[in-house]
C-alpha positions in Angstrom: 31.8 106.6 -41.8 29.9 109.5 -40.3 26.8 109.2 -38.2 24.8 110.9 -40.9 25.9 108.3 -43.4 25.0 105.5 -41.0 21.6 106.9 -40.4 21.0 107.2 -44.1 22.0 103.6 -44.7 19.8 102.4 -41.9 16.8 104.3 -43.4 17.6 103.0 -46.9 17.7 99.3 -45.7 14.5 99.8 -43.8 12.8 101.4 -46.8 14.0 98.5 -49.0 12.6 96.0 -46.4 9.2 97.8 -46.4 9.0 97.8 -50.2 9.9 94.1 -50.3 7.1 93.3 -47.8 4.5 95.4 -49.6 5.5 94.0 -52.9 5.2 90.5 -51.5 1.7 91.2 -50.1 0.6 92.8 -53.4 1.7 89.7 -55.4 -0.1 87.5 -53.0 -3.3 89.6 -53.4 -3.0 89.5 -57.2 -3.1 85.7 -57.4 -6.3 85.1 -59.5 -8.5 82.3 -58.0 -10.4 80.0 -60.3 -13.2 82.4 -60.9 -16.1 80.9 -62.8 -16.8 84.0 -64.8 -13.5 83.8 -66.7 -12.0 81.0 -68.9 -9.0 79.2 -67.2 -6.3 77.0 -68.7 -4.3 74.8 -66.4 -1.3 72.9 -67.9 0.7 70.0 -66.7 -1.4 69.2 -63.6 0.1 66.2 -61.9 -1.9 63.2 -61.0 1.1 60.8 -60.4 4.8 60.7 -59.6 6.1 60.5 -63.1 6.5 63.6 -65.4 4.3 62.1 -68.1 1.4 61.6 -65.6 0.0 65.0 -66.1 -3.1 66.5 -67.7 -4.2 69.8 -69.2 -7.4 71.5 -68.2 -9.6 73.9 -70.2 -12.4 75.6 -68.2 -14.9 77.8 -70.0 -16.1 81.2 -68.7 -19.5 81.1 -67.1 -19.1 77.5 -65.9 -21.0 76.0 -62.9 -21.1 72.8 -61.0 -24.7 72.4 -62.1 -24.4 73.0 -65.8 -20.9 72.4 -67.1 -20.1 68.8 -68.1 -16.6 67.6 -68.8 -15.2 65.9 -71.9 -12.0 64.0 -71.1 -9.8 63.3 -74.2 -7.2 60.5 -74.4 -4.6 60.6 -77.1 -3.5 57.9 -79.4 -0.2 56.6 -80.6 -0.3 52.7 -80.4 0.4 53.0 -76.6 4.1 53.7 -77.5 4.0 57.3 -78.6 1.9 60.5 -78.7 1.1 63.0 -75.9 -1.7 65.1 -74.5 -1.0 67.9 -76.9 -2.9 66.0 -79.5 -6.0 67.6 -78.2 -4.9 70.9 -79.6 -5.5 69.7 -83.1 -9.2 69.2 -82.4 -9.8 71.8 -79.7 -11.5 74.5 -81.8 -13.8 72.0 -83.5 -14.7 70.3 -80.3 -15.5 73.6 -78.6 -17.9 74.4 -81.4 -19.7 71.1 -81.0 -19.5 71.1 -77.2 -19.7 74.8 -76.4 -20.8 74.5 -72.8 -18.2 71.9 -71.8 -14.9 71.9 -69.9 -12.1 69.7 -71.4 -9.3 67.7 -70.0 -6.5 66.1 -72.0 -4.7 63.2 -70.2 -1.0 62.2 -70.6 -0.2 58.6 -69.6 2.8 56.2 -69.4 3.9 54.8 -72.7 5.1 51.3 -73.4 8.8 51.1 -74.3 9.3 48.2 -76.7 13.1 48.3 -76.1 13.0 47.7 -72.4 9.5 46.3 -71.9 8.7 49.0 -69.4 5.1 50.0 -68.9 3.3 46.9 -70.2 -0.4 46.7 -69.8 -2.2 47.6 -67.6 0.0 50.7 -66.9 -1.9 52.8 -69.3 -5.4 51.9 -68.1 -4.3 52.4 -64.5 -3.1 55.9 -65.4 -6.4 56.8 -66.9 -8.2 55.4 -63.9 -6.0 57.4 -61.5 -6.3 60.6 -63.7 -10.0 60.4 -63.5 -9.9 59.9 -59.7 -7.8 63.1 -59.6 -10.2 65.0 -61.9 -13.2 64.0 -59.8 -11.5 65.3 -56.7 -11.1 68.7 -58.4 -14.6 69.3 -59.9 -15.7 71.5 -57.0 -12.6 73.6 -57.2 -12.8 73.9 -60.9 -16.5 74.7 -60.7 -17.7 72.0 -63.1 -20.1 69.1 -62.8 -19.0 65.5 -62.4 -20.9 64.5 -65.6 -18.1 63.2 -67.7 -17.8 62.1 -71.3 -14.8 60.0 -72.4 -13.3 60.4 -75.8 -10.2 59.3 -77.7 -8.8 58.1 -81.0 -7.0 54.8 -81.8 -5.2 53.7 -78.6 -6.9 56.6 -76.8 -10.3 55.4 -78.1 -9.4 51.9 -76.7 -8.5 53.4 -73.3 -11.7 55.5 -73.2 -13.8 52.4 -74.0 -11.9 50.2 -71.5 -12.3 52.9 -68.7 -16.0 53.3 -69.4 -16.7 49.6 -69.4 -14.2 48.1 -67.0 -14.1 50.9 -64.4 -17.6 52.2 -65.0 -18.0 52.9 -61.2 -15.2 55.5 -61.4 -16.8 58.6 -62.6 -19.8 56.8 -64.1 -19.3 58.3 -67.5 -22.4 59.4 -69.3 -21.1 58.4 -72.8 -18.1 57.4 -74.8 -16.8 58.7 -78.1 -14.2 56.6 -79.9 -12.4 56.9 -83.2 -11.0 53.8 -85.0 -10.4 52.0 -81.6 -9.0 48.5 -80.9 -11.7 46.6 -79.1 -10.8 42.9 -79.1 -7.0 42.4 -78.7 -7.1 38.6 -79.4 -8.8 39.3 -82.8 -6.5 42.1 -83.6 -3.3 40.2 -82.8 -3.1 38.4 -86.2 -4.0 41.4 -88.4 -0.4 42.3 -89.2 3.2 41.7 -88.1 3.1 45.1 -86.4 0.1 44.2 -84.2 1.6 40.8 -83.4 4.9 42.2 -82.2 3.3 45.2 -80.4 0.7 43.1 -78.5 3.2 40.4 -77.7 5.3 43.0 -76.1 2.5 44.9 -74.4 0.9 41.8 -72.9 3.9 39.5 -72.6 2.8 36.8 -75.0 0.4 35.8 -77.7 -3.4 35.0 -77.3 -2.6 31.3 -77.4 -0.1 31.7 -74.5 -2.1 34.1 -72.3 -5.7 34.1 -73.4 -6.9 35.6 -70.1 -4.5 38.5 -70.5 -6.0 39.4 -73.9 -9.5 39.1 -72.6 -8.9 41.2 -69.4 -7.4 44.0 -71.5 -10.2 44.1 -74.2 -13.1 46.5 -73.9 -15.6 44.1 -75.3 -15.1 41.8 -72.4 -16.8 44.2 -70.0 -19.9 45.2 -72.0 -23.1 44.8 -70.1 -26.6 46.3 -70.4 -25.6 49.1 -68.0 -22.6 50.2 -70.0 -22.6 53.9 -71.0 -24.0 54.9 -74.4 -21.2 54.7 -77.1 -20.6 56.3 -80.5 -17.7 55.3 -82.6 -16.3 56.1 -86.0 -14.1 53.9 -88.2 -12.6 54.5 -91.7 -13.3 51.9 -94.3 -9.7 52.1 -95.5 -8.1 51.7 -92.2 -4.9 49.6 -92.6 -3.7 49.9 -89.0 -6.8 48.9 -86.9 -9.2 47.0 -89.2 -12.8 48.1 -89.2 -13.7 44.6 -88.1 -12.7 45.8 -84.6 -15.5 48.3 -84.6 -17.8 45.7 -86.1 -17.1 43.4 -83.2 -17.8 46.3 -80.8 -21.1 47.0 -82.6 -22.2 43.3 -82.3 -21.3 43.2 -78.6 -23.1 46.5 -77.8 -26.2 45.2 -79.7 -26.1 42.0 -77.8 -25.8 43.9 -74.6 -28.7 46.2 -75.6 -26.5 49.2 -75.0 -27.4 52.5 -76.7 -24.8 53.1 -79.4 -24.1 54.4 -82.9 -21.5 52.9 -85.3 -20.5 55.3 -88.1 -18.5 54.0 -91.1 -16.4 56.7 -92.8 -15.8 56.2 -96.6 -12.4 57.0 -98.1 -10.7 57.4 -94.7 -7.9 55.4 -93.1 -6.4 55.3 -89.7 -6.6 59.0 -88.7 -9.0 61.1 -90.7 -8.3 64.3 -92.6 -8.8 67.4 -90.4 -11.7 68.5 -92.6 -13.5 65.2 -91.8 -13.7 65.7 -88.1 -15.9 68.7 -87.5 -19.2 67.1 -88.7 -18.3 63.9 -86.8 -17.8 65.9 -83.6 -21.2 67.5 -84.1 -22.7 64.0 -84.7 -21.1 62.9 -81.5 -22.4 65.9 -79.6 -25.9 65.2 -80.9 -25.6 61.6 -79.7 -24.3 62.7 -76.3 -27.2 65.1 -75.9 -29.6 62.2 -76.5 -27.7 60.1 -74.0 -27.9 62.7 -71.3 -31.7 63.0 -71.5 
């Protein structure tokens, strides 16, 4: 090879190297920080070691640490199914009722009835750890640490249990629950499905392990300082009977906790999509009163 060719190759390699370096620097400079003036969505943020221990974050434009509260949504699925994508079904309606809010949807470990893996309290510990992680990120995300917990069915149960049992973590300002289990011992005998499910989740019946049922029931932890709570239940619910919300209503009244119990006619376990928007607005109005 001639000297001219060698010189050309050396210059070409050098040029490619320079382009690579400059391109790398340009990409680094183009990484967008979490600017408060733009909306940001962060998916599959890990708060634990398992793939399911992740959460999705929705940050609004114009947010601030002083003025942007956070609504944390917990999905349902009888603790054996479902995922954090459930939030997408209600996102638009929730944003309309809570326009100044940031949102987080949490994924958590699910109980496997075939193997017995992830019995209680795995789910509640995941929610607790997820909220610890969220609170560690509020400054970075430029949102306040004023949190509202919300969920439906098993998610409503976990929201209530977190708010009452682990109130010191995050000190939630209010709770929103849809058709939630609240007293597991009372729920146990409702159907063969609840018997088998709760026996597996807790490792026995209420007669065999009464403390286990009490320690995993939201109503056990209600006290006068419990956060304000609004909850909705369909009169035709054949999965979680409305008596579960009636028990919650009585316990909150006895504890003198600010609350609102809304009975929904002609709805079962899981309302029609058209039913939710006015209920979200009612929940937003309740939360606004709670925050004053």
